VOFI-411294 format. One record per residue (C-alpha): residue number from 1; residue in three letters; y, z, x. Coordinates in Angstrom, 2 decimals, padded with zeros to 5 digits. Example, Ala and Ser with C-alpha at 12.3 -4.5 7.8 and 13.67 -1.06 7.14 Angstrom:
<nodes>
   k   r   north      up    east
   1 Ala -004.50  007.80  012.30
   2 Ser -001.06  007.14  013.67
</nodes>
This chain:
<nodes>
   k   r   north      up    east
   1 Unk  029.67 -006.10  004.57
   2 Unk  033.47 -005.89  004.79
   3 Unk  033.13 -003.12  007.37
   4 Unk  031.30 -005.55  009.68
   5 Unk  034.67 -007.14  010.51
   6 Unk  035.69 -003.99  012.39
   7 Unk  033.58 -005.23  015.31
   8 Unk  035.37 -008.58  015.76
   9 Unk  038.72 -006.82  015.24
  10 Unk  038.05 -004.38  018.08
  11 Unk  036.79 -007.17  020.35
  12 Unk  039.85 -009.32  019.64
  13 Unk  042.22 -006.44  020.44
  14 Unk  040.25 -005.64  023.60
  15 Unk  040.35 -009.28  024.71
  16 Unk  044.14 -009.43  024.24
  17 Unk  044.56 -006.19  026.16
  18 Unk  042.44 -007.35  029.10
  19 Unk  044.19 -010.74  029.24
  20 Unk  047.50 -008.88  029.48
  21 Unk  046.19 -006.61  032.22
  22 Unk  044.92 -009.61  034.19
  23 Unk  048.32 -011.27  034.01
  24 Unk  047.23 -014.15  031.79
  25 Unk  049.55 -012.93  029.01
  26 Unk  052.87 -011.10  028.83
  27 Unk  052.68 -007.31  028.63
  28 Unk  051.12 -006.37  025.30
  29 Unk  052.40 -003.79  022.83
  30 Unk  050.70 -001.78  020.13
  31 Unk  052.03 -004.22  017.51
  32 Unk  050.42 -007.10  019.36
  33 Unk  047.09 -005.25  019.39
  34 Unk  047.41 -004.54  015.65
  35 Unk  048.10 -008.21  015.04
  36 Unk  045.13 -009.41  017.12
  37 Unk  042.68 -007.04  015.42
  38 Unk  044.30 -006.88  011.99
  39 Unk  043.92 -010.61  011.36
  40 Unk  040.12 -010.17  011.40
  41 Unk  040.29 -007.16  009.12
  42 Unk  042.14 -009.27  006.57
  43 Unk  039.04 -011.44  006.13
  44 Unk  037.11 -008.25  005.43
  45 Unk  039.22 -007.95  002.27
  46 Unk  038.17 -011.47  001.29
  47 Unk  034.45 -011.01  002.03
  48 Unk  033.60 -009.56 -001.44
  49 Unk  035.04 -012.73 -002.95
  50 Unk  032.76 -014.86 -000.73
  51 Unk  029.74 -012.81 -001.85
  52 Unk  030.79 -013.14 -005.48
  53 Unk  031.00 -016.94 -005.24
  54 Unk  027.72 -017.04 -003.30
  55 Unk  025.87 -015.13 -006.01
  56 Unk  027.46 -017.15 -008.80
  57 Unk  026.75 -020.51 -007.15
  58 Unk  023.74 -020.07 -004.82
  59 Unk  022.59 -022.88 -002.55
  60 Unk  019.00 -024.05 -002.27
  61 Unk  016.25 -024.47 -004.87
  62 Unk  017.62 -027.85 -005.95
  63 Unk  021.16 -026.59 -006.50
  64 Unk  022.72 -027.41 -003.14
  65 Unk  024.29 -030.75 -004.11
  66 Unk  025.68 -029.32 -007.34
  67 Unk  027.16 -026.17 -005.80
  68 Unk  028.22 -027.41 -002.37
  69 Unk  031.56 -028.92 -003.61
  70 Unk  032.37 -025.57 -005.25
  71 Unk  031.89 -023.80 -001.95
  72 Unk  034.04 -026.35 -000.09
  73 Unk  036.86 -025.68 -002.53
  74 Unk  036.31 -021.92 -002.29
  75 Unk  036.38 -022.13  001.51
  76 Unk  039.73 -023.92  001.47
  77 Unk  041.20 -021.51 -001.10
  78 Unk  040.07 -018.44  000.83
  79 Unk  041.32 -019.98  004.07
  80 Unk  044.73 -020.40  002.44
  81 Unk  044.60 -016.79  001.29
  82 Unk  043.61 -015.67  004.79
  83 Unk  046.47 -017.67  006.37
  84 Unk  048.96 -016.31  003.83
  85 Unk  047.86 -012.72  004.39
  86 Unk  048.09 -013.31  008.16
  87 Unk  051.68 -014.53  007.84
  88 Unk  052.55 -011.47  005.75
  89 Unk  050.97 -009.21  008.38
  90 Unk  052.89 -010.96  011.13
  91 Unk  056.13 -010.58  009.18
  92 Unk  055.40 -006.86  008.62
  93 Unk  054.64 -006.24  012.32
  94 Unk  057.45 -008.40  013.70
  95 Unk  060.26 -008.27  011.13
  96 Unk  062.81 -009.43  013.69
  97 Unk  061.24 -012.89  013.64
  98 Unk  062.05 -013.20  009.93
  99 Unk  059.97 -014.83  007.23
 100 Unk  058.15 -017.95  008.43
 101 Unk  059.56 -021.24  007.08
 102 Unk  057.50 -023.43  004.76
 103 Unk  056.76 -025.99  007.48
 104 Unk  055.57 -023.21  009.79
 105 Unk  053.40 -021.72  007.04
 106 Unk  051.74 -025.08  006.37
 107 Unk  051.23 -025.59  010.09
 108 Unk  049.59 -022.21  010.36
 109 Unk  047.32 -023.02  007.39
 110 Unk  046.14 -026.37  008.82
 111 Unk  045.67 -024.80  012.24
 112 Unk  043.43 -022.10  010.83
 113 Unk  041.67 -024.39  008.31
 114 Unk  038.69 -025.53  010.47
 115 Unk  038.01 -022.03  011.74
 116 Unk  038.54 -020.47  008.28
 117 Unk  036.07 -022.86  006.65
 118 Unk  033.55 -022.17  009.41
 119 Unk  033.95 -018.41  008.86
 120 Unk  033.47 -018.88  005.10
 121 Unk  030.19 -020.74  005.51
 122 Unk  029.03 -018.24  008.15
 123 Unk  029.59 -015.40  005.68
 124 Unk  027.91 -017.52  003.00
 125 Unk  024.87 -017.91  005.26
 126 Unk  024.73 -014.19  005.92
 127 Unk  024.83 -013.48  002.19
 128 Unk  022.00 -015.92  001.50
 129 Unk  019.92 -014.52  004.38
 130 Unk  020.38 -010.92  003.19
 131 Unk  019.60 -011.87 -000.41
 132 Unk  016.47 -013.80  000.55
 133 Unk  015.33 -010.90  002.74
 134 Unk  015.77 -008.43 -000.11
 135 Unk  014.02 -010.76 -002.55
 136 Unk  011.12 -011.23 -000.13
 137 Unk  010.80 -007.49  000.38
 138 Unk  010.88 -006.96 -003.39
 139 Unk  008.14 -009.57 -003.83
 140 Unk  006.04 -007.86 -001.16
 141 Unk  006.57 -004.49 -002.83
 142 Unk  005.65 -005.91 -006.21
 143 Unk  002.59 -007.66 -004.77
 144 Unk  001.46 -004.41 -003.12
 145 Unk  002.02 -002.55 -006.39
 146 Unk  000.02 -005.13 -008.35
 147 Unk -002.73 -005.05 -005.73
 148 Unk -002.95 -001.26 -005.98
 149 Unk -003.03 -001.45 -009.77
 150 Unk -005.77 -004.07 -009.62
 151 Unk -007.83 -001.97 -007.20
 152 Unk -007.36  001.09 -009.42
 153 Unk -008.44 -000.86 -012.49
 154 Unk -011.49 -002.21 -010.66
 155 Unk -012.50  001.25 -009.47
 156 Unk -012.08  002.58 -013.00
 157 Unk -014.31 -000.18 -014.34
 158 Unk -016.96  000.53 -011.71
 159 Unk -016.87  004.22 -012.50
 160 Unk -017.20  003.59 -016.23
 161 Unk -020.13  001.31 -015.42
 162 Unk -021.84  004.07 -013.44
 163 Unk -021.41  006.83 -016.05
 164 Unk -023.45  005.27 -018.91
 165 Unk -026.06  004.10 -016.38
 166 Unk -026.50  007.67 -015.13
 167 Unk -026.55  009.02 -018.68
 168 Unk -029.22  006.51 -019.75
 169 Unk -031.50  007.47 -016.85
 170 Unk -031.08  011.19 -017.54
 171 Unk -031.77  010.83 -021.26
 172 Unk -034.81  008.71 -020.47
 173 Unk -036.19  011.50 -018.27
 174 Unk -035.46  014.04 -021.01
 175 Unk -037.29  011.95 -023.61
 176 Unk -040.43  011.97 -021.43
 177 Unk -040.42  015.77 -021.36
 178 Unk -039.83  016.00 -025.11
 179 Unk -042.77  013.66 -025.78
 180 Unk -044.94  016.03 -023.76
 181 Unk -043.82  018.87 -026.11
 182 Unk -042.63  020.93 -023.17
 183 Unk -039.79  022.64 -025.02
 184 Unk -039.04  025.15 -022.25
 185 Unk -038.59  022.39 -019.70
 186 Unk -036.60  020.34 -022.20
 187 Unk -034.20  023.23 -022.83
 188 Unk -033.69  023.69 -019.08
 189 Unk -033.09  019.97 -018.62
 190 Unk -030.58  019.87 -021.48
 191 Unk -028.65  022.75 -019.90
 192 Unk -028.64  021.05 -016.50
 193 Unk -027.77  017.70 -018.04
 194 Unk -024.83  019.30 -019.86
 195 Unk -023.48  020.61 -016.56
 196 Unk -023.80  017.17 -014.98
 197 Unk -022.16  015.43 -017.92
 198 Unk -019.18  017.79 -017.77
 199 Unk -018.74  016.71 -014.17
 200 Unk -019.22  013.00 -014.90
 201 Unk -016.83  012.88 -017.88
 202 Unk -014.10  015.15 -016.51
 203 Unk -010.61  013.81 -015.93
 204 Unk -009.98  013.24 -012.25
 205 Unk -006.72  012.24 -010.54
 206 Unk -008.30  010.30 -007.68
 207 Unk -011.36  008.48 -006.45
 208 Unk -012.19  010.89 -003.63
 209 Unk -013.56  014.44 -003.65
 210 Unk -014.65  016.89 -000.93
 211 Unk -018.11  016.23  000.47
 212 Unk -019.13  019.76 -000.51
 213 Unk -018.35  018.98 -004.15
 214 Unk -020.33  015.74 -004.00
 215 Unk -023.31  017.57 -002.45
 216 Unk -023.22  020.15 -005.26
 217 Unk -023.45  017.31 -007.76
 218 Unk -026.42  015.79 -005.92
 219 Unk -028.17  019.17 -005.84
 220 Unk -027.74  019.49 -009.60
 221 Unk -029.01  015.96 -010.10
 222 Unk -032.06  016.53 -007.90
 223 Unk -032.71  019.82 -009.67
 224 Unk -032.90  017.85 -012.92
 225 Unk -035.22  015.33 -011.33
 226 Unk -037.42  018.11 -009.92
 227 Unk -038.10  019.26 -013.46
 228 Unk -039.11  015.71 -014.36
 229 Unk -041.38  015.13 -011.36
 230 Unk -042.56  018.72 -010.86
 231 Unk -043.91  019.26 -007.32
 232 Unk -043.90  015.55 -006.45
 233 Unk -040.22  015.64 -005.40
 234 Unk -039.17  017.51 -002.25
 235 Unk -035.39  017.45 -001.68
 236 Unk -034.12  018.25  001.82
 237 Unk -030.50  018.66  002.96
 238 Unk -029.39  018.14  006.57
 239 Unk -025.59  018.32  006.70
 240 Unk -023.74  018.91  009.94
 241 Unk -021.45  021.92  009.95
 242 Unk -017.72  021.25  009.63
 243 Unk -017.92  018.14  007.45
 244 Unk -017.78  019.96  004.11
 245 Unk -014.09  019.10  003.65
 246 Unk -014.51  015.39  004.40
 247 Unk -013.16  013.10  001.69
 248 Unk -015.79  010.89  000.04
 249 Unk -015.74  008.67 -003.07
 250 Unk -016.88  010.57 -006.14
 251 Unk -020.50  009.87 -007.20
 252 Unk -021.17  008.01 -003.94
 253 Unk -024.47  009.77 -003.11
 254 Unk -026.15  009.94 -006.54
 255 Unk -026.95  006.18 -006.71
 256 Unk -028.58  006.38 -003.26
 257 Unk -030.66  009.39 -004.32
 258 Unk -031.62  007.65 -007.55
 259 Unk -032.65  004.55 -005.60
 260 Unk -034.81  006.68 -003.27
 261 Unk -036.56  008.27 -006.23
 262 Unk -037.10  004.97 -008.04
 263 Unk -038.46  003.01 -005.08
 264 Unk -040.01  005.94 -003.26
 265 Unk -041.43  008.62 -005.50
 266 Unk -041.89  006.53 -008.66
 267 Unk -044.04  003.95 -006.84
 268 Unk -046.71  006.37 -005.61
 269 Unk -048.55  009.48 -006.75
 270 Unk -048.04  011.59 -003.61
 271 Unk -045.14  013.94 -003.04
 272 Unk -042.02  012.26 -001.76
 273 Unk -039.45  013.81  000.55
 274 Unk -035.84  012.83 -000.19
 275 Unk -033.45  013.83  002.59
 276 Unk -029.67  013.87  002.12
 277 Unk -027.75  014.07  005.41
 278 Unk -024.13  013.99  006.57
 279 Unk -022.61  013.97  010.02
 280 Unk -019.46  012.97  011.82
 281 Unk -019.33  010.34  014.55
 282 Unk -015.79  010.39  015.94
 283 Unk -013.51  008.87  013.28
 284 Unk -016.45  007.93  011.06
 285 Unk -018.31  009.95  008.45
 286 Unk -021.99  008.98  008.17
 287 Unk -023.85  009.75  004.95
 288 Unk -027.53  008.94  004.56
 289 Unk -030.31  009.26  002.03
 290 Unk -033.88  008.77  003.28
 291 Unk -037.30  008.94  001.69
 292 Unk -040.86  008.72  003.02
 293 Unk -042.11  006.43  000.27
 294 Unk -043.46  002.87  000.55
 295 Unk -040.12  001.49  001.77
 296 Unk -037.26 -000.61  000.36
 297 Unk -037.86 -002.94 -002.57
 298 Unk -039.07 -006.30 -001.22
 299 Unk -036.68 -008.44 -003.27
 300 Unk -033.06 -008.29 -002.01
 301 Unk -031.68 -008.35 -005.56
 302 Unk -033.86 -005.51 -006.82
 303 Unk -031.78 -002.62 -005.50
 304 Unk -030.15 -002.21 -008.90
 305 Unk -026.73 -001.57 -010.33
 306 Unk -026.25  001.70 -008.42
 307 Unk -026.23  000.24 -004.92
 308 Unk -024.27 -002.84 -005.97
 309 Unk -021.72 -000.55 -007.60
 310 Unk -021.55  001.60 -004.45
 311 Unk -020.94 -001.42 -002.21
 312 Unk -018.18 -002.66 -004.52
 313 Unk -016.46  000.74 -004.55
 314 Unk -016.59  001.05 -000.77
 315 Unk -015.15 -002.45 -000.36
 316 Unk -012.32 -001.73 -002.80
 317 Unk -011.44  001.66 -001.31
 318 Unk -011.83  000.99  002.41
 319 Unk -012.32 -002.74  002.94
 320 Unk -014.13 -003.59  006.17
 321 Unk -013.81  000.01  007.42
 322 Unk -016.78  001.14  005.30
 323 Unk -020.33 -000.15  004.90
 324 Unk -023.62  000.52  003.12
 325 Unk -026.89 -000.45  004.76
 326 Unk -030.38 -000.21  003.29
 327 Unk -033.26 -000.56  005.74
 328 Unk -036.86  000.41  006.33
 329 Unk -037.24  003.80  007.91
 330 Unk -039.16  004.29  011.13
 331 Unk -042.45  005.89  010.20
 332 Unk -042.32  004.65  006.60
 333 Unk -039.90  004.88  003.74
 334 Unk -036.32  003.69  003.24
 335 Unk -032.99  004.74  004.73
 336 Unk -029.64  004.12  003.05
 337 Unk -026.63  004.73  005.30
 338 Unk -022.96  004.84  004.35
 339 Unk -020.22  004.75  006.99
 340 Unk -016.61  005.36  006.02
 341 Unk -013.38  006.57  007.68
 342 Unk -013.34  010.32  008.26
 343 Unk -010.51  012.40  006.95
 344 Unk -010.46  015.89  005.53
 345 Unk -009.43  017.17  002.14
 346 Unk -006.21  019.14  002.06
 347 Unk -006.55  022.80  001.11
 348 Unk -004.86  022.70 -002.27
 349 Unk -005.60  023.87 -005.76
 350 Unk -006.45  020.35 -006.89
 351 Unk -009.83  019.03 -005.97
 352 Unk -009.97  015.56 -004.64
 353 Unk -006.52  015.46 -003.05
 354 Unk -006.70  014.33  000.53
 355 Unk -004.63  014.73  003.63
 356 Unk -004.03  011.72  005.84
</nodes>
């Protein structure tokens, strides 16, 4: 802050020089220029003291009346110091004039007193403004940090909620096969379930993964469900080329597929087609899961924990930029559609890292 006084010093010297050139003042010398600018630089030496007093006795927050007299006294003291340093500078630059007498020194002090006090309170205001700005920025940073931590905690809770739900459904399907004494099918399901559980319980550094990785998980899940439902389940994949590296929330498609099986295939005896699709529409990635069953559940609250969890995750990760819609499909069945911002996964050794 002390260096800020270089500006007024240069302007003061320039003003004195121009006044001399215009004939409003006698011809000016280098010593005169040093005096005109140097007087401002002297207050730069006193500025740290103003900041020190300002931090020790801040104004505002109910402390103005208590601390204001202290600042008035400090302003007068620093004005006296500024006047004294100015006289010493004048004596050093113009030694022929001799040391100023006491009366002249007091006159100089009282002449500079109003301006010196005004300068003190101006510097005091600058200090308070800078401090309040830094405090406000720190509060904003802390609020953003807390918001990010809260979102991360919420996403973690939602993910932990999804994992046991998925495990329960898978074990329930396995128990049906075991009750039918189909040991060969049960062994195959246990192997597939083990692969899925390794994926579900693995440690992951982020909430997003490549779309290709999410599709592999859905294929494994549907393969497990195919064993359960035999030839009644017909999975179909219709993914547009070039979207394999798109970043998507982990486990975002499995709840939609599960919902299609529950409200499509499980509610009728005929074979059900479950289609998983992905495409890009400009800056938006569109994911959809459709079935040709009897259609969405009639009661709005009957979509289950999976879809509610998915909506909550999308809201936390992307806010209003993402959406999940569940509607009746033209020609029969249900269509669940997710829209979220499109961005691709960086080509790194760590899955799930994304490039902006």
